[in-house]
C-alpha positions in Angstrom: -40.0 18.1 16.2 -42.6 17.4 13.5 -43.1 18.8 10.1 -46.4 20.3 8.8 -47.3 16.9 7.4 -47.1 15.4 10.9 -44.0 13.4 10.2 -40.6 13.6 11.8 -38.0 15.2 9.5 -35.1 13.2 8.2 -32.0 13.2 10.4 -29.7 15.9 9.3 -27.0 13.4 8.1 -29.5 11.6 5.9 -30.9 14.9 4.7 -27.4 16.2 3.7 -26.7 13.0 1.9 -30.0 13.1 0.0 -29.4 16.7 -0.9 -25.8 16.0 -2.0 -27.0 13.1 -4.2 -29.8 15.2 -5.6 -27.5 18.1 -6.4 -25.0 15.8 -8.0 -27.8 14.3 -10.2 -28.9 17.8 -11.3 -25.3 18.8 -12.1 -24.8 15.7 -14.1 -28.0 16.2 -16.1 -29.8 13.2 -14.6 -33.5 13.2 -14.7 -33.8 10.9 -11.7 -33.4 11.7 -8.1 -31.8 8.4 -7.1 -28.4 8.2 -5.4 -25.7 7.5 -7.9 -24.3 4.0 -8.2 -21.4 2.8 -6.2 -18.3 2.0 -8.4 -17.8 -1.3 -6.5 -21.2 -2.5 -7.7 -20.8 -1.8 -11.4 -21.0 -5.2 -13.2 -18.7 -6.3 -15.9 -20.6 -6.9 -19.1 -23.4 -4.5 -18.3 -23.9 -1.2 -20.2 -21.4 1.3 -19.0 -23.0 4.5 -17.5 -22.6 7.5 -19.8 -20.1 10.1 -18.7 -18.9 13.3 -20.4 -15.4 14.8 -20.1 -15.2 18.6 -20.4 -11.6 19.1 -21.4 -9.4 21.9 -20.1 -10.0 23.5 -23.5 -13.8 23.3 -23.1 -14.4 20.4 -25.6 -17.1 18.0 -24.6 -16.4 14.3 -25.2 -19.1 11.8 -24.1 -18.6 8.1 -23.8 -21.8 7.6 -25.9 -20.0 9.4 -28.8 -17.2 6.8 -28.6 -19.2 3.7 -29.3 -17.0 1.4 -31.5 -13.9 2.4 -29.6 -12.3 0.9 -26.5 -12.5 3.6 -23.8 -10.6 3.9 -20.6 -11.9 6.4 -18.1 -9.1 7.2 -15.7 -9.5 9.2 -12.5 -6.4 10.9 -11.1 -5.1 13.9 -9.3 -1.8 15.8 -9.3 -1.3 15.1 -5.6 -1.8 11.3 -6.1 1.7 9.7 -6.4 0.4 6.3 -7.8 -1.5 8.3 -10.4 1.6 10.2 -11.5 3.4 6.9 -11.8 0.8 5.3 -14.0 -0.1 8.2 -16.3 3.1 8.0 -18.5 2.6 4.3 -19.1 -1.1 4.8 -19.9 -0.3 7.7 -22.2 2.4 5.8 -24.1 0.1 2.8 -24.5 -2.8 5.0 -25.6 -0.6 6.7 -28.2 0.6 3.3 -29.6 -2.9 1.9 -29.8 -5.0 5.0 -30.9 -5.2 3.7 -34.5 -6.7 0.5 -33.1 -9.5 2.4 -31.6 -8.3 3.1 -28.1 -9.5 6.3 -26.4 -8.6 7.5 -22.9 -10.5 10.2 -21.1 -8.6 11.7 -18.1 -10.7 13.0 -15.2 -8.7 15.0 -12.7 -10.1 15.3 -9.2 -8.1 18.5 -8.5 -9.7 21.7 -7.5 -10.1 24.5 -10.0 -7.3 26.4 -8.3 -5.0 23.6 -9.3 -5.5 24.0 -13.1 -1.9 25.2 -13.7 -0.6 21.9 -12.2 -3.2 19.8 -14.1 -2.2 21.6 -17.3 1.5 20.8 -16.8 0.8 17.1 -16.4 -1.9 17.1 -19.2 0.6 18.6 -21.6 2.7 15.4 -21.4 -0.3 13.1 -22.0 -1.6 11.7 -25.3 -5.2 11.9 -24.2 -7.6 14.7 -23.2 -7.9 15.8 -19.6 -10.5 17.8 -17.7 -11.6 18.4 -14.1 -14.3 16.1 -12.8 -15.8 19.0 -10.9 -16.8 17.0 -7.9 -16.2 13.6 -6.4 -19.4 12.3 -8.1 -18.9 10.7 -11.5 -22.5 10.1 -12.6 -23.4 6.4 -12.7 -19.9 5.5 -11.5 -20.7 6.9 -8.1 -18.4 8.8 -5.8 -14.7 8.5 -6.6 -13.1 8.6 -3.2 -9.8 6.7 -3.9 -7.2 7.0 -6.6 -6.1 5.8 -9.0 -9.4 4.5 -10.4 -10.3 3.5 -13.9 -13.1 1.9 -15.9 -12.8 0.3 -19.3 -15.7 0.3 -21.8 -15.7 -2.1 -24.7 -16.6 -1.3 -28.3 -20.3 -2.1 -27.7 -20.5 0.3 -24.7 -20.3 -2.4 -22.0 -18.2 -2.2 -18.9 -15.2 -4.4 -19.5 -13.0 -3.6 -16.5 -13.6 -2.0 -13.1 -10.4 -1.3 -11.2 -12.4 -0.4 -8.1 -12.3 -3.9 -6.9 -8.7 -4.6 -8.0 -6.2 -4.7 -5.1 -3.5 -3.2 -7.4 -5.6 -0.8 -9.7 -2.7 1.1 -11.3 -2.1 0.8 -15.0 1.2 -1.0 -15.8 2.3 -2.3 -19.2 1.4 -5.8 -18.0 -2.1 -4.8 -16.8 -2.7 -2.8 -20.0 -1.7 -5.9 -22.1 -3.9 -8.2 -20.0 -7.0 -6.0 -19.8 -6.9 -3.8 -23.0 -5.0 -6.0 -25.4 -7.9 -8.5 -25.9 -10.4 -5.7 -26.3 -8.4 -4.2 -29.2 -8.3 -7.5 -31.0 
């Protein structure tokens, strides 16, 4: 089959991927039509891609607003047992270090129908939570495994990428090792 321009159309799988990436870029306010980055390829020390959390209460908190703070972006879901295990430790650490400039933004990968369950967990956390809205997290790429987190230093550079960590969950020891030095 040929198109009007005399070229073969893209295979349907490729066409669906390109359409999905384009729609994700539009939904995230991107002005480019490129496929979003893969989380595994985000380099430590490079500028962190911007991302905005829309909280369950409708507040918009963008990473670009938080320059000067250490920011943890955590991706989780109510059905993810390792997430439910790490969230209390992350919440307690965030509360203890908020005055030192630590901010945590919690992106739930739950569906909108699951908002009551998300709200129950979010009510126990010291940081704001919102639904990611899709598996695409802007320049962080497609979040397809959980838990996942990214840490941004005070200058807006990526300081930690749990994507490549064989044990990516937040524990007190990992928080001390990764976040402690950033807080100074």
